[in-house]
MOPAC internal coordinates of N, CA, C and O (Angstrom, degrees):
PM7 1SCF
backbone

  N    0.0000 0     0.00 0     0.00 0    0    0    0
  C    1.4475 1     0.00 0     0.00 0    1    0    0
  C    1.5334 1   108.81 1     0.00 0    2    1    0
  O    1.2310 1   119.78 1   -57.44 1    3    2    1
  N    1.2844 1   118.03 1   122.56 1    3    2    1
  C    1.4593 1   122.74 1  -177.76 1    5    3    2
  C    1.5251 1   111.22 1   -92.73 1    6    5    3
  O    1.2310 1   121.24 1   -18.76 1    7    6    5
  N    1.3147 1   115.23 1   161.24 1    7    6    5
  C    1.4592 1   120.65 1   171.54 1    9    7    6
  C    1.5159 1   108.52 1   -84.81 1   10    9    7
  O    1.2310 1   121.10 1   -23.60 1   11   10    9
  N    1.3345 1   115.50 1   156.40 1   11   10    9
  C    1.4532 1   121.85 1   178.05 1   13   11   10
  C    1.5220 1   107.59 1  -137.13 1   14   13   11
  O    1.2310 1   120.14 1   -38.54 1   15   14   13
  N    1.3331 1   117.33 1   141.46 1   15   14   13
  C    1.4567 1   121.62 1   179.50 1   17   15   14
  C    1.5241 1   108.70 1   -94.19 1   18   17   15
  O    1.2310 1   120.94 1   -56.78 1   19   18   17
  N    1.3407 1   115.80 1   123.22 1   19   18   17
  C    1.4634 1   119.49 1  -177.98 1   21   19   18
  C    1.5336 1   111.65 1   -86.02 1   22   21   19
  O    1.2310 1   120.87 1     3.31 1   23   22   21
  N    1.3168 1   115.94 1  -176.69 1   23   22   21
  C    1.4595 1   121.70 1  -175.19 1   25   23   22
  C    1.5230 1   114.14 1   -72.59 1   26   25   23
  O    1.2310 1   119.69 1   176.72 1   27   26   25
  N    1.3290 1   118.20 1    -3.28 1   27   26   25
  C    1.4653 1   120.59 1   175.55 1   29   27   26
  C    1.5262 1   111.69 1   -73.48 1   30   29   27
  O    1.2310 1   120.12 1   168.63 1   31   30   29
  N    1.3335 1   117.38 1   -11.37 1   31   30   29
  C    1.4671 1   122.97 1  -177.23 1   33   31   30
  C    1.5242 1   110.48 1   -55.28 1   34   33   31
  O    1.2310 1   121.11 1   -49.25 1   35   34   33
  N    1.3577 1   115.48 1   130.75 1   35   34   33
  C    1.4620 1   121.21 1   178.18 1   37   35   34
  C    1.5299 1   111.47 1  -106.15 1   38   37   35
  O    1.2310 1   120.28 1  -166.92 1   39   38   37
  N    1.3201 1   117.07 1    13.08 1   39   38   37
  C    1.4751 1   123.62 1   178.44 1   41   39   38
  C    1.5272 1   113.21 1    54.23 1   42   41   39
  O    1.2310 1   120.57 1  -139.53 1   43   42   41
  N    1.3299 1   116.52 1    40.47 1   43   42   41
  C    1.4650 1   120.03 1   179.80 1   45   43   42
  C    1.5261 1   111.94 1   -78.39 1   46   45   43
  O    1.2310 1   120.30 1   156.31 1   47   46   45
  N    1.3411 1   117.03 1   -23.69 1   47   46   45
  C    1.4591 1   121.13 1   177.67 1   49   47   46
  C    1.5160 1   115.27 1    85.81 1   50   49   47
  O    1.2310 1   119.57 1  -176.21 1   51   50   49
  N    1.3228 1   118.42 1     3.79 1   51   50   49
  C    1.4716 1   121.08 1  -178.29 1   53   51   50
  C    1.5214 1   112.22 1   -62.08 1   54   53   51
  O    1.2310 1   120.13 1   147.71 1   55   54   53
  N    1.3151 1   117.35 1   -32.29 1   55   54   53
  C    1.4644 1   121.51 1  -174.71 1   57   55   54
  C    1.5287 1   113.62 1   -76.28 1   58   57   55
  O    1.2310 1   120.36 1   144.32 1   59   58   57
  N    1.3134 1   116.91 1   -35.68 1   59   58   57
  C    1.4679 1   120.46 1  -172.16 1   61   59   58
  C    1.5241 1   114.08 1   -55.41 1   62   61   59
  O    1.2310 1   118.71 1   130.17 1   63   62   61
  N    1.3403 1   120.07 1   -49.83 1   63   62   61
  C    1.4743 1   118.36 1  -179.29 1   65   63   62
  C    1.5250 1   114.08 1   -71.63 1   66   65   63
  O    1.2310 1   119.87 1   165.97 1   67   66   65
  N    1.3225 1   117.86 1   -14.03 1   67   66   65
  C    1.4686 1   121.37 1  -179.75 1   69   67   66
  C    1.5146 1   113.12 1   -81.98 1   70   69   67
  O    1.2310 1   119.95 1   162.80 1   71   70   69
  N    1.3307 1   117.71 1   -17.20 1   71   70   69
  C    1.4589 1   120.74 1  -177.09 1   73   71   70
  C    1.5303 1   110.42 1   -74.33 1   74   73   71
  O    1.2310 1   119.91 1   -62.40 1   75   74   73
  N    1.3425 1   117.78 1   117.60 1   75   74   73
  C    1.4626 1   120.46 1  -176.67 1   77   75   74
  C    1.5275 1   114.32 1   -71.28 1   78   77   75
  O    1.2310 1   120.18 1   164.24 1   79   78   77
  N    1.3283 1   117.26 1   -15.76 1   79   78   77
  C    1.4659 1   120.23 1  -178.04 1   81   79   78
  C    1.5270 1   113.32 1  -113.92 1   82   81   79
  O    1.2310 1   120.02 1  -175.64 1   83   82   81
  N    1.3370 1   117.57 1     4.36 1   83   82   81
  C    1.4616 1   121.16 1   177.35 1   85   83   82
  C    1.5209 1   114.31 1    68.93 1   86   85   83
  O    1.2310 1   120.24 1  -146.27 1   87   86   85
  N    1.3292 1   117.14 1    33.73 1   87   86   85
  C    1.4629 1   120.63 1  -177.09 1   89   87   86
  C    1.5255 1   113.74 1   -84.60 1   90   89   87
  O    1.2310 1   120.04 1   170.68 1   91   90   89
  N    1.3377 1   117.52 1    -9.32 1   91   90   89
  C    1.4620 1   121.17 1  -175.24 1   93   91   90
  C    1.5209 1   110.66 1  -103.32 1   94   93   91
  O    1.2310 1   121.27 1   -46.14 1   95   94   93
  N    1.3216 1   115.19 1   133.86 1   95   94   93
  C    1.4655 1   120.64 1   177.09 1   97   95   94
  C    1.5224 1   108.93 1  -142.99 1   98   97   95
  O    1.2310 1   121.43 1   -19.98 1   99   98   97
  N    1.3353 1   114.87 1   160.02 1   99   98   97
  C    1.4583 1   119.86 1   179.86 1  101   99   98
  C    1.5187 1   109.89 1   -76.23 1  102  101   99
  O    1.2310 1   120.85 1   -54.03 1  103  102  101
  N    1.3054 1   115.97 1   125.97 1  103  102  101
  C    1.4599 1   121.38 1   178.37 1  105  103  102
  C    1.5191 1   109.87 1  -108.16 1  106  105  103
  O    1.2310 1   120.35 1    15.06 1  107  106  105
  N    1.2963 1   116.93 1  -164.94 1  107  106  105
  C    1.4565 1   121.16 1   178.70 1  109  107  106
  C    1.5206 1   110.06 1   -83.65 1  110  109  107
  O    1.2310 1   120.59 1   -72.97 1  111  110  109
  N    1.3105 1   116.48 1   107.03 1  111  110  109
  C    1.4519 1   121.44 1   178.19 1  113  111  110
  C    1.5139 1   115.49 1    88.08 1  114  113  111
  O    1.2310 1   119.71 1   159.77 1  115  114  113
  N    1.3266 1   118.15 1   -20.23 1  115  114  113
  C    1.4604 1   121.90 1   177.96 1  117  115  114
  C    1.5261 1   108.97 1  -160.72 1  118  117  115
  O    1.2310 1   121.08 1   -14.32 1  119  118  117
  N    1.3222 1   115.53 1   165.68 1  119  118  117
  C    1.4537 1   120.15 1   176.66 1  121  119  118
  C    1.5265 1   109.43 1   -78.18 1  122  121  119
  O    1.2310 1   121.01 1   -23.57 1  123  122  121
  N    1.3311 1   115.68 1   156.43 1  123  122  121
  C    1.4612 1   121.22 1  -177.99 1  125  123  122
  C    1.5210 1   109.98 1  -130.14 1  126  125  123
  O    1.2310 1   120.89 1   -29.05 1  127  126  125
  N    1.3163 1   115.90 1   150.95 1  127  126  125
  C    1.4611 1   122.24 1   177.27 1  129  127  126
  C    1.5184 1   108.25 1  -114.53 1  130  129  127
  O    1.2310 1   120.75 1   -53.22 1  131  130  129
  N    1.3252 1   116.18 1   126.78 1  131  130  129
  C    1.4630 1   121.45 1   177.07 1  133  131  130
  C    1.5306 1   107.71 1   -76.76 1  134  133  131
  O    1.2310 1   119.73 1   -68.94 1  135  134  133
  N    1.3407 1   118.12 1   111.06 1  135  134  133
  C    1.4701 1   120.30 1  -176.05 1  137  135  134
  C    1.5243 1   113.79 1   -66.53 1  138  137  135
  O    1.2310 1   120.18 1   160.65 1  139  138  137
  N    1.3281 1   117.26 1   -19.35 1  139  138  137
  C    1.4629 1   120.11 1   179.12 1  141  139  138
  C    1.5261 1   111.84 1   -76.97 1  142  141  139
  O    1.2310 1   120.38 1   161.85 1  143  142  141
  N    1.3312 1   116.88 1   -18.15 1  143  142  141
  C    1.4640 1   121.46 1  -178.24 1  145  143  142
  C    1.5329 1   111.65 1  -106.17 1  146  145  143
  O    1.2310 1   120.16 1   148.00 1  147  146  145
  N    1.3297 1   117.30 1   -32.00 1  147  146  145
  C    1.4686 1   122.98 1  -175.93 1  149  147  146
  C    1.5276 1   111.31 1   -54.91 1  150  149  147
  O    1.2310 1   120.92 1   -46.06 1  151  150  149
  N    1.3451 1   115.84 1   133.94 1  151  150  149
  C    1.4636 1   121.40 1   179.93 1  153  151  150
  C    1.5311 1   112.14 1  -107.02 1  154  153  151
  O    1.2310 1   120.30 1  -167.39 1  155  154  153
  N    1.3351 1   117.03 1    12.61 1  155  154  153
  C    1.4586 1   122.54 1   174.19 1  157  155  154
  C    1.5257 1   112.82 1    60.94 1  158  157  155
  O    1.2310 1   120.16 1  -141.42 1  159  158  157
  N    1.3402 1   117.30 1    38.58 1  159  158  157
  C    1.4646 1   120.27 1  -177.31 1  161  159  158
  C    1.5237 1   112.91 1   -85.26 1  162  161  159
  O    1.2310 1   119.90 1   154.98 1  163  162  161
  N    1.3362 1   117.79 1   -25.02 1  163  162  161
  C    1.4569 1   120.98 1   179.08 1  165  163  162
  C    1.5117 1   115.72 1    82.93 1  166  165  163
  O    1.2310 1   119.57 1  -174.89 1  167  166  165
  N    1.3272 1   118.43 1     5.11 1  167  166  165
  C    1.4648 1   121.10 1   179.96 1  169  167  166
  C    1.5230 1   111.63 1   -58.98 1  170  169  167
  O    1.2310 1   120.53 1   142.80 1  171  170  169
  N    1.3145 1   116.60 1   -37.20 1  171  170  169
  C    1.4640 1   121.23 1  -179.45 1  173  171  170
  C    1.5263 1   111.32 1   -65.30 1  174  173  171
  O    1.2310 1   120.70 1   138.24 1  175  174  173
  N    1.3191 1   116.26 1   -41.76 1  175  174  173
  C    1.4615 1   121.18 1  -178.91 1  177  175  174
  C    1.5182 1   111.66 1   -64.90 1  178  177  175
  O    1.2310 1   120.75 1   147.92 1  179  178  177
  N    1.3179 1   116.18 1   -32.08 1  179  178  177
  C    1.4602 1   120.53 1  -178.19 1  181  179  178
  C    1.5101 1   114.98 1   -69.09 1  182  181  179
  O    1.2310 1   119.94 1   158.15 1  183  182  181
  N    1.3192 1   117.72 1   -21.85 1  183  182  181
  C    1.4721 1   120.93 1  -177.94 1  185  183  182
  C    1.5202 1   113.48 1  -109.39 1  186  185  183
  O    1.2310 1   119.63 1   171.75 1  187  186  185
  N    1.3083 1   118.32 1    -8.25 1  187  186  185
  C    1.4659 1   121.28 1  -176.44 1  189  187  186
  C    1.5352 1   110.78 1   -72.39 1  190  189  187
  O    1.2310 1   120.19 1   -55.61 1  191  190  189
  N    1.3452 1   117.25 1   124.39 1  191  190  189
  C    1.4718 1   119.53 1  -178.91 1  193  191  190
  C    1.5339 1   113.76 1   -72.92 1  194  193  191
  O    1.2310 1   119.78 1   164.56 1  195  194  193
  N    1.3263 1   118.03 1   -15.44 1  195  194  193
  C    1.4753 1   120.48 1  -178.45 1  197  195  194
  C    1.5319 1   112.97 1  -118.21 1  198  197  195
  O    1.2310 1   119.91 1  -174.06 1  199  198  197
  N    1.3168 1   117.77 1     5.94 1  199  198  197
  C    1.4706 1   121.24 1   177.31 1  201  199  198
  C    1.5097 1   114.85 1    66.26 1  202  201  199
  O    1.2310 1   120.21 1  -145.76 1  203  202  201
  N    1.3345 1   117.21 1    34.24 1  203  202  201
  C    1.4646 1   120.34 1  -176.55 1  205  203  202
  C    1.5279 1   114.42 1   -73.32 1  206  205  203
  O    1.2310 1   118.41 1   140.05 1  207  206  205
  N    1.3403 1   120.63 1   -39.95 1  207  206  205
  C    1.4751 1   119.04 1   179.28 1  209  207  206
  C    1.5298 1   111.00 1   -75.87 1  210  209  207
  O    1.2310 1   121.02 1   -50.41 1  211  210  209
  N    1.3043 1   115.65 1   129.59 1  211  210  209
  C    1.4611 1   121.82 1   178.81 1  213  211  210
  C    1.5144 1   109.66 1  -140.81 1  214  213  211
  O    1.2310 1   120.27 1   -27.82 1  215  214  213
  N    1.3513 1   117.09 1   152.18 1  215  214  213
  C    1.4687 1   119.54 1   177.04 1  217  215  214
  C    1.5265 1   110.02 1   -63.85 1  218  217  215
  O    1.2310 1   120.76 1   -41.90 1  219  218  217
  N    1.3318 1   116.15 1   138.10 1  219  218  217
  C    1.4628 1   119.43 1   175.38 1  221  219  218
  C    1.5153 1   108.75 1   -71.75 1  222  221  219
  O    1.2310 1   121.26 1   -30.13 1  223  222  221
  N    1.3232 1   115.19 1   149.87 1  223  222  221
  C    1.4725 1   119.29 1  -178.77 1  225  223  222
  C    1.4923 1   110.38 1  -101.46 1  226  225  223
  O    1.2310 1   120.10 1   180.00 1  227  226  225

């Protein structure tokens, strides 16, 4: 199960360097997580000031 960044993302970039597998990149208007690479570690969620990354259901 991968994490996904919701629309609360403010594109601050705090999450990108925290990803141990490089699954996060800047998208149009918000950051995006590549679900094929994400290892569901939650590192991104721990540093996000607005709680945008969440586990996909």
